N, C-alpha and C positions, 0 to 999 in steps of 0.2 A: 197757828195753823199747823205747825209741826206736831204738837201734842195731839191734834185731831187726826192726822193721817198716820201717825206711827203705828197704831194697832193694825191698820190695814196692810202694813208692810212686813208682817211676821214671817212670811215665806220668801221674802227678798233676801238674796245671799249676803247682802251687806247690812242686814238688820242689826246684828250685834254691834257694829260700828256706830250706827245711828243711836241705839240705846245707850251705848257707852258715852257718846257725846252728850246726850241728854242728862244722864246721871252725873257725869263729870261737872257739867255746868251747874247742876243743882247742889252738888257738894261744895263747889266754890262759892255759891251764894247762900250756903247754910240752909237750903230748902229740901235736902234729900232725906229720905227715911232709911233707917238701917235695914228695914225689911226689903226694900227694893234693891239696895246695894248688896245685901246678902244673897238675894235671889240671883242677881246677875253673876256674882262671884262663883256661886255654886254651879250655876248652869253652864258657864263658860270657863270652868276652872282650869282647863288645859290651854287657855289662850293668854297671850301677853296682855290683852285688854283687861282681863280679870285681875292680873297682878297690878297693873297700873291703877285701876280703880281702887283696889284694896290698899295700896300704898297711899293714895290720895285720902281715902276715908280714914285710915289710921293716923295720918299726919294731922288731919282736922280734929279727930277725937283727942289726940295727945295735946294739941294746942289748947283745947277747951278743958283739958284735964277731966275728960269724961271717961274714966277708966272702965266702968261697966260696959259701955258701948265698945270701947277699944278691945276689951277682952272677949266680947261676944262674937267677934269676927273670927 
């Protein structure tokens, strides 16, 4: 249900928080794409949410020894 209504909330002031929660959950379950994570980080680069997501993404890539993805961020 969340995935279905998320696109409708783009104008909602807390949209970045909802998107962050979605991406964070996907990173934790190894289902996120680097494209989505990169988009979020660049779009909200001045926010703490972007830093938190980047840290989570980089930790996952380092644990997987996926250095090309790690360096691409």
